[in-house]
C-alpha positions as CSV (number, residue, x, y, z in Angstrom):
1,X,68.9,50.8,141.6
2,X,67.3,47.7,143.2
3,X,69.2,44.5,144.1
4,X,67.5,42.7,141.2
5,X,68.7,45.3,138.8
6,X,72.2,45.1,140.2
7,X,72.2,41.3,139.7
8,X,71.0,41.8,136.1
9,X,73.6,44.4,135.5
10,X,76.4,42.1,136.8
11,X,75.3,39.3,134.5
12,X,75.2,41.5,131.4
13,X,78.5,43.2,132.2
14,X,80.2,39.8,132.6
15,X,78.7,38.8,129.2
16,X,79.9,42.0,127.5
17,X,83.4,41.7,128.9
18,X,83.6,38.2,127.6
19,X,82.6,39.2,124.1
20,X,85.4,41.8,124.0
21,X,87.9,39.3,125.3
22,X,87.0,36.9,122.6
23,X,87.6,39.6,120.0
24,X,91.0,40.3,121.5
25,X,92.0,36.7,121.4
26,X,90.8,36.3,117.8
27,X,92.6,39.4,116.7
28,X,95.9,37.5,117.0
29,X,94.8,35.0,114.3
30,X,94.0,37.6,111.6
31,X,96.9,37.8,109.2
32,X,95.0,38.7,106.1
33,X,91.6,39.9,104.8
34,X,90.8,36.2,104.1
35,X,91.2,35.6,107.9
36,X,89.3,38.8,108.8
37,X,86.3,38.1,106.6
38,X,86.1,34.3,106.6
39,X,88.2,33.2,109.5
40,X,90.7,31.6,107.0
41,X,87.9,29.0,106.3
42,X,88.8,27.3,109.5
43,X,85.5,27.1,111.3
44,X,84.4,23.8,112.8
45,X,80.9,22.3,112.1
46,X,79.3,23.4,115.4
47,X,80.6,27.0,115.2
48,X,79.6,27.2,111.5
49,X,76.1,26.0,112.2
50,X,75.3,27.9,115.3
51,X,76.9,31.2,114.3
52,X,75.0,31.2,111.0
53,X,71.7,30.6,112.7
54,X,72.3,33.0,115.6
55,X,73.2,35.8,113.1
56,X,70.0,34.9,111.1
57,X,67.6,35.0,114.0
58,X,68.6,38.3,115.6
59,X,66.5,39.9,118.4
60,X,63.5,39.0,116.2
61,X,63.6,35.5,117.7
62,X,63.3,36.7,121.3
63,X,61.2,39.8,120.8
64,X,59.5,40.0,117.4
65,X,58.2,36.4,117.1
66,X,56.8,36.0,120.6
67,X,55.3,39.5,120.3
68,X,53.4,38.5,117.1
69,X,52.2,35.3,118.7
70,X,51.1,37.2,121.8
71,X,48.9,39.6,119.8
72,X,47.4,37.6,117.0
73,X,47.9,33.9,117.8
74,X,50.0,31.2,116.3
75,X,49.1,31.5,112.5
76,X,51.3,34.4,111.5
77,X,54.2,33.5,113.8
78,X,53.8,29.8,113.1
79,X,53.9,30.1,109.3
80,X,56.9,32.4,109.5
81,X,58.7,29.9,111.7
82,X,57.8,27.0,109.3
83,X,59.1,29.0,106.4
84,X,62.4,29.8,108.2
85,X,62.9,26.2,109.4
86,X,62.2,24.8,105.9
87,X,64.5,27.4,104.3
88,X,67.3,26.6,106.8
89,X,67.2,22.9,106.1
90,X,67.0,23.2,102.3
91,X,69.8,25.8,102.1
92,X,72.1,23.6,104.2
93,X,71.1,20.5,102.2
94,X,71.3,21.9,98.7
95,X,73.5,25.0,98.8
96,X,76.1,24.5,101.5
97,X,78.6,22.1,100.0
98,X,78.3,23.6,96.5
99,X,79.0,27.2,97.5
100,X,81.9,26.1,99.8
101,X,83.5,24.3,96.8
102,X,82.7,26.9,94.2
103,X,83.9,29.9,96.1
104,X,87.1,28.1,96.9
105,X,87.6,27.1,93.2
106,X,86.8,30.6,91.9
107,X,90.1,32.2,93.0
108,X,89.3,31.6,96.7
109,X,86.5,34.2,96.7
110,X,86.0,35.5,100.3
111,X,82.8,37.5,99.6
112,X,79.6,36.8,97.6
113,X,80.3,39.8,95.3
114,X,83.8,38.7,94.6
115,X,82.4,35.2,93.9
116,X,80.1,36.6,91.3
117,X,82.9,38.4,89.4
118,X,85.2,35.4,89.6
119,X,82.4,33.0,88.6
120,X,81.6,34.9,85.4
121,X,85.1,36.2,84.7
122,X,83.9,39.8,85.0
123,X,87.2,41.6,84.5
124,X,85.6,45.0,84.9
125,X,84.3,44.0,88.3
126,X,80.8,45.3,87.4
127,X,79.0,42.5,89.2
128,X,81.2,42.8,92.3
129,X,80.7,46.6,92.7
130,X,76.9,46.5,92.1
131,X,76.5,43.5,94.5
132,X,78.5,45.4,97.1
133,X,76.3,48.5,96.7
134,X,73.2,46.4,97.3
135,X,74.8,44.9,100.5
136,X,75.6,48.4,101.8
137,X,72.0,49.6,101.0
138,X,70.4,46.8,102.9
139,X,72.9,46.0,105.6
140,X,73.8,49.4,107.1
141,X,70.2,49.9,108.2
142,X,70.1,46.3,109.4
143,X,73.1,47.0,111.6
144,X,71.5,50.2,112.8
145,X,68.4,48.2,113.8
146,X,70.6,46.1,116.0
147,X,72.2,49.1,117.7
148,X,68.7,50.5,118.3
149,X,67.4,47.2,119.8
150,X,70.3,47.2,122.3
151,X,69.7,50.8,123.1
152,X,66.0,50.2,123.8
153,X,66.8,47.2,126.0
154,X,69.2,49.0,128.3
155,X,67.1,52.1,128.3
156,X,64.0,50.3,129.4
157,X,65.8,48.2,132.0
158,X,67.9,50.8,133.8
159,X,66.3,54.1,132.9
160,X,69.3,55.5,131.1
161,X,69.0,57.7,128.1
162,X,68.4,55.8,124.9
163,X,71.2,57.5,123.0
164,X,73.8,56.7,125.7
165,X,72.7,53.1,125.9
166,X,72.7,52.7,122.1
167,X,76.2,54.2,121.7
168,X,77.7,52.0,124.5
169,X,76.1,48.9,122.9
170,X,77.5,49.9,119.5
171,X,81.0,50.4,120.9
172,X,81.0,46.9,122.4
173,X,79.8,45.3,119.2
174,X,82.3,47.3,117.1
175,X,85.2,46.6,119.5
176,X,85.1,42.8,119.3
177,X,84.2,42.7,115.6
178,X,87.0,45.2,114.6
179,X,89.5,43.3,116.7
180,X,88.7,39.8,115.7
181,X,86.7,40.0,112.4
182,X,84.7,37.0,111.2
183,X,86.4,34.6,113.6
184,X,85.4,36.7,116.6
185,X,81.9,37.3,115.2
186,X,81.4,33.6,114.6
187,X,82.9,32.5,117.9
188,X,80.8,35.0,119.8
189,X,77.7,34.0,117.7
190,X,78.2,30.4,118.8
191,X,78.3,31.5,122.5
192,X,75.4,33.8,121.9
193,X,73.3,31.0,120.4
194,X,73.9,29.0,123.6
195,X,72.8,32.0,125.8
196,X,69.7,32.5,123.6
197,X,68.8,28.8,124.1
198,X,69.2,29.1,127.8
199,X,67.0,32.2,127.8
200,X,64.3,30.5,125.9
201,X,64.3,27.4,128.1
202,X,64.2,29.4,131.4
203,X,61.4,31.7,130.2
204,X,59.4,28.7,128.9
205,X,59.6,26.8,132.2
206,X,59.0,29.8,134.4
207,X,56.2,31.1,132.2
208,X,54.3,27.8,132.2
209,X,54.6,27.5,136.0
210,X,53.4,31.1,136.6
211,X,50.5,30.7,134.1
212,X,49.2,27.6,135.9
213,X,50.5,24.8,133.7
214,X,50.2,23.7,130.1
215,X,46.5,23.1,130.5
216,X,45.8,26.6,131.7
217,X,47.9,28.0,128.8
218,X,45.9,26.1,126.2
219,X,42.6,26.8,127.8
220,X,43.0,30.6,128.0
221,X,44.4,30.8,124.5
222,X,41.6,28.7,123.0
223,X,39.0,31.2,124.4
224,X,40.2,33.7,121.8
225,X,38.6,33.0,118.3
226,X,41.3,31.7,115.9
227,X,44.2,32.2,118.3
228,X,45.4,28.6,118.1
229,X,44.5,28.0,114.5
230,X,47.0,27.9,111.6
231,X,44.3,28.9,109.1
232,X,42.8,31.7,111.1
233,X,44.2,34.6,113.1
234,X,42.9,36.5,116.0
235,X,42.0,40.1,115.2
236,X,43.0,42.2,118.2
237,X,40.9,45.1,117.0
238,X,37.5,43.3,116.6
239,X,38.1,40.4,119.0
240,X,37.0,37.9,116.2
241,X,38.8,35.4,114.0
242,X,40.1,36.6,110.7
243,X,40.7,34.4,107.7
244,X,44.3,33.5,106.9
245,X,44.3,32.8,103.2
246,X,46.6,30.4,101.2
247,X,48.2,33.4,99.6
248,X,49.0,34.9,103.0
249,X,50.4,31.6,104.1
250,X,52.7,31.4,101.1
251,X,53.7,35.0,101.5
252,X,54.6,34.6,105.2
253,X,56.5,31.3,104.7
254,X,58.6,33.2,102.1
255,X,60.8,34.3,105.0
256,X,62.5,31.0,104.3
257,X,64.0,32.5,101.1
258,X,67.0,33.7,103.1
259,X,70.7,34.0,102.4
260,X,73.7,31.7,102.5
261,X,76.7,31.6,104.8
262,X,78.7,28.4,104.3
263,X,81.9,29.6,102.8
264,X,84.0,29.6,106.0
265,X,83.8,26.0,107.2
266,X,87.2,24.2,107.4
267,X,86.1,20.8,106.1
268,X,83.1,20.5,103.7
269,X,82.6,16.9,104.8
270,X,81.5,18.3,108.2
271,X,78.6,20.3,106.6
272,X,76.2,17.3,107.1
273,X,76.8,17.6,110.9
274,X,76.4,21.4,110.6
275,X,73.1,20.9,108.8
276,X,71.7,18.7,111.5
277,X,72.8,21.0,114.3
278,X,71.5,24.1,112.6
279,X,68.1,22.6,111.7
280,X,67.5,21.1,115.1
281,X,68.4,24.3,116.9
282,X,66.2,26.5,114.6
283,X,63.2,24.2,114.8
284,X,63.2,24.0,118.6
285,X,64.0,27.7,119.1
286,X,61.3,28.9,116.7
287,X,58.7,26.6,118.3
288,X,59.6,27.7,121.8
289,X,59.6,31.4,120.8
290,X,56.1,31.1,119.3
291,X,54.8,29.2,122.4
292,X,56.3,31.8,124.7
293,X,54.0,34.4,123.1
294,X,51.0,32.2,123.9
295,X,52.3,31.6,127.4
296,X,52.7,35.4,127.8
297,X,49.1,36.0,126.9
298,X,47.9,33.6,129.6
299,X,50.2,35.2,132.2
300,X,48.5,38.5,131.3
301,X,45.1,36.9,131.4
302,X,45.7,35.5,135.0
303,X,47.1,38.8,136.2
304,X,50.7,37.8,136.5
305,X,51.7,40.4,133.9
306,X,50.1,43.6,132.6
307,X,48.2,43.2,129.3
308,X,50.4,44.4,126.5
309,X,49.2,46.1,123.3
310,X,50.8,47.1,120.0
311,X,54.6,47.0,119.7
312,X,54.8,46.6,123.5
313,X,54.0,43.0,123.0
314,X,57.6,42.5,121.7
315,X,58.8,43.1,125.3
316,X,57.0,40.0,126.6
317,X,60.2,38.2,127.5
318,X,61.6,41.3,129.1
319,X,58.5,41.5,131.3
320,X,58.7,37.8,132.2
321,X,62.4,38.3,133.1
322,X,61.6,41.3,135.3
323,X,59.0,39.1,137.1
324,X,61.5,36.3,137.5
325,X,64.1,38.7,139.0
326,X,61.8,39.4,142.0
327,X,62.2,35.9,143.4
328,X,65.7,36.3,144.9
329,X,69.3,36.7,143.9
330,X,69.7,33.5,142.0
331,X,66.6,34.2,139.9
332,X,67.7,37.8,139.3
333,X,71.0,36.4,137.9
334,X,68.9,34.1,135.7
335,X,66.9,37.1,134.6
336,X,70.2,38.7,133.7
337,X,71.2,35.7,131.6
338,X,67.8,35.9,129.8
339,X,68.2,39.6,129.0
340,X,71.8,38.9,128.0
341,X,70.2,36.3,125.6
342,X,68.2,39.1,124.0
343,X,71.3,41.2,123.8
344,X,73.1,38.3,122.3
345,X,70.5,37.7,119.6
346,X,70.8,41.3,118.6
347,X,74.6,41.5,118.7
348,X,75.0,38.2,116.8
349,X,73.2,39.8,113.9
350,X,74.7,43.2,114.2
351,X,78.3,41.9,114.0
352,X,77.6,39.8,111.0
353,X,75.8,42.5,109.1
354,X,78.6,44.9,110.1
355,X,81.2,42.6,108.6
356,X,79.1,42.1,105.4
357,X,78.7,45.9,104.8
358,X,82.4,46.5,105.7
359,X,83.6,43.7,103.3
360,X,81.4,45.1,100.6
361,X,83.1,48.5,100.8
362,X,86.7,47.6,101.6
363,X,87.1,44.3,99.7
364,X,84.6,44.6,96.9
365,X,84.2,48.2,96.0
366,X,87.7,49.6,96.9
367,X,89.2,46.2,95.9
368,X,87.8,46.4,92.5
369,X,89.8,49.6,91.8
370,X,92.9,48.6,93.7
371,X,95.6,47.1,91.5
372,X,98.0,46.1,94.2
373,X,96.5,43.5,96.5
374,X,99.8,42.3,97.9
375,X,99.8,44.8,100.8
376,X,98.2,42.7,103.5
377,X,98.7,45.2,106.3
378,X,97.2,47.9,104.2
379,X,94.2,45.7,103.3
380,X,93.6,44.8,107.0
381,X,93.8,48.5,108.0
382,X,91.4,49.4,105.2
383,X,89.0,46.6,106.4
384,X,89.0,47.9,110.0
385,X,88.7,51.6,109.1
386,X,85.8,50.8,106.8
387,X,84.1,48.8,109.6
388,X,84.5,51.8,111.9
389,X,83.1,54.3,109.4
390,X,80.1,52.1,108.6
391,X,79.5,51.7,112.4
392,X,79.3,55.5,112.8
393,X,76.8,55.8,109.9
394,X,74.7,53.0,111.4
395,X,74.8,54.6,114.9
396,X,73.7,57.9,113.3
397,X,70.7,56.1,111.6
398,X,69.8,54.5,115.0
399,X,69.9,57.7,116.9
400,X,66.0,58.0,116.9
401,X,64.5,55.9,119.8
402,X,61.2,55.6,117.9
403,X,62.8,53.8,114.9
404,X,61.1,50.5,114.0
405,X,63.5,47.7,114.5
406,X,61.3,44.8,113.1
407,X,60.2,46.8,110.0
408,X,63.9,47.5,109.1
409,X,64.9,43.9,109.7
410,X,62.0,42.6,107.5
411,X,62.8,44.9,104.7
412,X,66.6,44.2,104.8
413,X,66.0,40.5,104.8
414,X,63.8,40.8,101.8
415,X,66.3,42.9,100.0
416,X,69.2,40.6,100.5
417,X,67.2,37.5,99.8
418,X,65.8,38.9,96.5
419,X,69.0,40.5,95.3
420,X,71.3,37.6,96.0
421,X,69.4,34.4,96.6
422,X,68.4,33.8,93.0
423,X,71.8,34.8,91.6
424,X,73.5,32.4,94.1
425,X,71.2,29.5,93.2
426,X,71.5,29.9,89.4
427,X,75.3,30.5,89.7
428,X,75.6,27.2,91.5
429,X,73.2,25.0,89.6
430,X,72.6,26.4,86.0
431,X,75.5,26.3,83.7
432,X,73.8,28.5,81.1
433,X,73.7,31.5,83.4
434,X,75.9,34.3,82.3
435,X,77.0,37.6,83.8
436,X,74.3,39.5,82.1
437,X,71.6,37.2,83.5
438,X,73.2,37.5,87.0
439,X,73.3,41.3,86.7
440,X,69.7,41.4,85.6
441,X,68.6,39.2,88.4
442,X,70.4,41.2,91.0
443,X,69.1,44.6,89.9
444,X,65.6,43.4,89.3
445,X,65.4,41.5,92.6
446,X,66.8,44.4,94.7
447,X,64.8,47.1,92.9
448,X,61.5,45.1,93.1
449,X,61.8,45.0,96.9
450,X,61.5,48.8,96.9
451,X,58.8,48.8,94.2
452,X,56.6,46.2,95.8
453,X,57.1,47.5,99.3
454,X,56.2,51.2,98.6
455,X,54.1,51.2,95.4
456,X,52.4,47.8,95.0
457,X,51.8,46.4,98.5
458,X,50.0,49.5,99.7
459,X,47.2,48.7,97.1
460,X,46.1,46.0,99.5
461,X,44.1,42.9,98.7
462,X,45.9,40.3,96.7
463,X,48.9,42.7,96.5
464,X,49.4,42.7,100.2
465,X,52.1,40.1,100.4
466,X,55.6,40.1,101.8
467,X,57.9,41.8,99.2
468,X,60.5,39.0,99.3
469,X,58.3,36.5,97.4
470,X,57.4,38.6,94.3
471,X,60.9,40.1,94.1
472,X,62.6,36.7,94.4
473,X,60.4,35.2,91.6
474,X,61.0,38.3,89.3
475,X,64.7,38.0,89.9
476,X,64.6,34.3,88.9
477,X,62.7,35.1,85.7
478,X,65.1,37.9,84.8
479,X,68.1,35.6,85.2
480,X,66.6,33.0,82.9
481,X,65.3,35.4,80.2
482,X,68.4,37.6,80.0
483,X,70.8,34.6,80.1
484,X,69.0,33.0,77.1
485,X,68.9,36.2,75.1
486,X,72.6,36.9,75.5
487,X,75.7,34.8,74.5
488,X,76.3,31.7,76.5
489,X,79.3,31.5,79.0
490,X,82.8,30.8,77.7
491,X,84.1,27.3,77.5
492,X,86.4,28.0,80.4
493,X,83.5,29.0,82.6
494,X,81.4,25.9,81.6
495,X,84.4,23.6,82.2
496,X,84.8,25.0,85.7
497,X,81.1,24.6,86.4
498,X,81.3,20.9,85.3
499,X,84.4,20.4,87.4
500,X,82.7,21.7,90.6
501,X,79.6,19.8,89.9
502,X,81.5,16.5,89.6
503,X,83.4,17.0,92.9
504,X,82.6,14.3,95.5
């Protein structure tokens, strides 16, 4: 092992030990499942904002997005970033305060599935169980993709076996999440978002300097047809510009139809600050990530890096970090921080999805059939055992080193966005929505993701659009149609809706 690799290893080990320590500290504050899954609703505005966005971005921010920009130019990556930035701002502006109030009013709901059942007075817990099943379907593979990304990172850096690297990474993630629950995950996500920011800034500065300056970056990128256009894309196979249609733009920007995580903040009055922090961080991070892809291409063009093809383009930041590490001990430690940033982006998503899948099983599915909810110690034990079992399943799925991380993340994002996004929006803002409409929207949205992905999208042409967009729209239509064709909500439900809507 070289001195540079030793420095990188030291930086990463210090980071991993710190994450486990945070989990241990937070474990002392978990006295109930409410604490375990929502931190007792005691998160501050900065932690709420940064943990939510760090868990959303995942390794896709530091690997997938720069890789796409490196290969095809800024259009695909740029419209995806614009969609995510717009979605982030709109969700924080419109949804955040209402969902914080409504979940607290509806029997202090600690999960989205339990909120659905409490919101519509679903005594049979049908909504809760079905919602939990969809969470498990989409989030266990999502967790597995995080384990796989960590395994690939360590395997490529230090030459260890992929399976060994993946299992060690999974153990660290599971350790601090099992110990500290949501509070640990959110606190570590906050720290991880800072590390991700440092990684982006260091790579940006070093990359521009190595490439010969901003002028050289723009000049080399502009030589490729359509590379710097938002209405064209560079076709790596033909070397020509390919049209980027309005339909493709809308489809790509549909990444912004994400999910919602605002239930845990301590004071809803601080959500405005959280919105500003989250939006600023997302906009800057996404822009820098796209630009790093362009910088990486110029670095390859001038001979500083090898030319990358296919999925290898997603390792562009890893390659830049390796180059940085060759400039002495200080720079090697900085490279370790950058790679810890990639690890952080992956871990910040894995811990959140792990908690979501765990809460779906222990709190929503098992809780729906458990009559005695007074045993807090038993509930906490069930939560932790469930999290461990799900981790084992996710690690089993991630055992294949050739598994596609980005494809799984894209599909899981679409599934959760289509199955829950419309239901959450209509539950918060349309009084006429009833449980049958909510159920129809959830089932239609979640199912259509599979149908569009595997049956319709392969037809190509106008059908070749990201499955989240059509599935989201179909779910919205199902909610409206079924709600209007079935009896309206009870007076009690309507009065509660009005009460939440009138809160100031």
